[in-house]
N, C-alpha and C positions, 0 to 999 in steps of 0.2 A: 504493500500500500504506500509506504514512504517513498519507494523508488518511482512509483507511478506519479505521485504528487510532484516530486522533483523534476521528472521528465516534463510534466505539464508546465511547470514554471520555466524550465529552460526553453520550451517551445514559445511561450509568451515573450520572453526576452529576445529570442531570436527573431520573431516577427517584428517586434518593435525596432530592433537594430536594422532590419531590412528597410522598414519604412523611413527611418532616420536617414539612412544612406541615400535612398531615392530622392528624398526632399533636398538633401544637401547637394546632390549632383545637379538637380534641376536649378537650384539657386545659383550655383557657380556657373553653369552653362548659360543660364539666362543673362547673367552679367556680361560674360565674355562674348557671347554670340549675338545678343540683342542690344544691350546697352552700349557696348563698345565697338559696334560695327555699323557701317553705312547701311548695309542690307537690313540689319536689325532695326535701325531707326526708321527706315522706310516702312517696314512691316508694322512696327509699333504705331507710327503716326497714322497710317491708313486705318488701322483698327480704332484709334482714338477719335479721329475726325469722322469716322463712320458711325459713331454712337448715336448721332441724331436720327438715324433711321429707326431707332427703337421708339421714337415718339416723345413729344414734350411732356406728356403726362408721366411717363416712366422716369424721365430725367428729373422732374420736379419731385416725384415721390421718393426716389432714391436720395436726393439731396436732403429732404426733410427727415428721413429716417436716420441718415448718417449724422445729421445735425444734433441728434439726441445723445450721441456718444460723447460724453464729457467725463471729467475726472470723478465727479460725484456718482454718475451712473456706473462707472467702472468699480468704484469702491463698494457700492451697494451690491453689485453682482458678485464680487469677490467674497463679500460677507455671506451672501446667500449660499455660495458654493461651499464655504467652510462650515456653515450651519448644517447643511445637508450631510456633510461628512461627519460632523460631531453627533448628529442624531443617529446616524448609522454606525456609530462607534468605531469610526476609522479616521480619527483626527489627524493621524500621521499622513495619510493619503491626502486629506484636505489641505494640510499645511504645505505639502509638496505641490499640489495643484495651484494654490494661490501664489506660491513663490515662482512657479513656472510661468504663470501669466505675467507677473511683474518683470521677470527676467526677459521674457519675449518682447514685451513692449519697450523696455529700456534698451534692449539690444537692437531693436529696429531703429530707434533714434540714433544710436551710435553708428550703425551701418550706413544710414543716410548721409552721415557726415564724412565717412571715410571712403565711400565708393563714389568716385567722380563720374560726372555726366558732362559731355562736351557736345557742342553743336557740330554735327557732321554733314548734314544735308540741308537743302534750302527750306524744306518744310519745317525744320526744327525752329526756325525763326517765327513761325506762326503760332507756336505754343505760348501760353501765358508765362509770365515770369516765374510763377510758382512751380511750373513744371520743368524748368530748366536747371534745377539744382536740388539736391537733397530730397529725392523722391523714391529711391530704391533701397529697401522695400516699402510698401505702403503701410503706414502705421494703423490705419483703420482696418485694413484687411488682417493685419497681425492681431489686433485686439479681438475682432470677431472670431477669428479662427482659434486663437488660444483659449478664449472663454468657452467656446463650444467643446474643445478637447478637454478642458478642465472639468466641465460638467459631465462629460463622458467618463472621466476617471473616477468620480465619486458616485456614479450611478450603480444600481444593483446589476449583477452579472446577467440576470434574466432579461433585463431591459436593454442591454447594450447592442443587440442586433438592430432593433428599431432606433435606438439612440444614435447609432452610427449613421443611419440614414438622415436623421434630423440634424446631426452635427454637420454632415456633408452639405445639406441644404443651406444651413446658416453660413458656412464658409463660402459656398458658391455665391450666396446672396450678397455678402460683403465684398467679395472679389469683383463681381459684376457691378455692384452698386457704385464703387469708387470710380469705375470707368464710365458708366452711364452718366453720373453726376458731373463728370469732367474734372474730378479731383486728381486722378492718376491715369497713367498709361497702362495698358494690359500687362506689360512686363512687371510693373511695380506691384500690381495686384497679385499676380502669380507668385512673385517673390515673397510677398507678405504671408500668403498661405503656406509656402514651403518653409519659411523661417519659423513660423509658429509650429509647424510639424516637427522640425528639428529640435527646437527647445522643449516642447511638450513631450516629445518622444523620449528625450534624455531624462526629463523629469519623471516620466512614468517608469523608466528603468530604475532610477534612483529610489522612487517611492516604493516600487515593488521590492527592491532589496531591503530598504529600511523597514517596511512592514514585516517582512519575513524574519529579519534580525530581531525586531521587537517581540514578535510572536515566540521565537525560540527562547529569548531571555525570560519572557513571561512564563513559558512552560517550565523552564528550569527553576524559576523562583517558586512556582506553585508546588513543584516536587520537593523542594528543599525542606520545608517543614516536616513532610512525611518522613524523609530520610533522617532528619534530626530526631524526630520522635522515636523512630526505630532504634537509633543509636542510644538515646536516653534510656529506652526500655532495656537494651542489652546491658548498659552500665548498671542499672538498678538491679537486674537479675544477678549480675556478677557480685554485687555487694551483698545481696541476700545469701548467695551461695557461700561467699567468704565468711560471713557471720555464722552460718550453720557449721562450717568446717571448724572454725575457731571454737565454737561452743562444744562441739563433739570432742575436739582435741583436749580441751580443758577438763571435760568430764572424765576422760580416760586417764589423764594425768593424776587426777584426784584418786581414782581407783587403783593406781599403781600399775596399770596394765599397758601403759604406753609412755614413752619418753618424748617430751616436747621441748 
């Protein structure tokens, strides 16, 4: 039974590492193949300027939804995620999930500043000033994706199949929303999703290991009193046996039939 459980845990970690690797590869390729090449800029700009085909209603709706993503909203959602984890008696996983979201959002802001973007083709000059620097990866796409994955981490196992579909829809909604609203190019949105996948995947691996370690320590601590109790009983029995032997020896000495 123990070997089967260990195998299941190894399979979970292996799948997480595969997902992390895929997201990291897409993130790197996106920067060097799209953000850093003329061909990539042309593809990115065509998709960005073609967003008007989706209709003004969609563009306006996406902008209004994304406008509600503020620091206060983020804090409330993080508190809700940790509360769910606390109620389910997995506060360690909840703590890792919250920390993962914070690291993903902060890391996206750092990447925006260290990954350069340069004008390479004529259509780049048509972009707004806000799209010509510090946009890769999208912060809003990172926030939405990391929150969806964090919620998935603290959800019950029996709900995760449907929860994965819901999380995917949320991630896709944020990724397309930042493009339709004109806040980011498609490469920025995809990078935001992939960056959240990398960070939250690593967080899930760390949380999985931390929960297992805590469970092992807890089991050992629960067993310790029993072992101590058995040891105390043995000592008590030994003392009783020694008293009986001493009493018998003293009696024999008094009768003169034994030398003590």
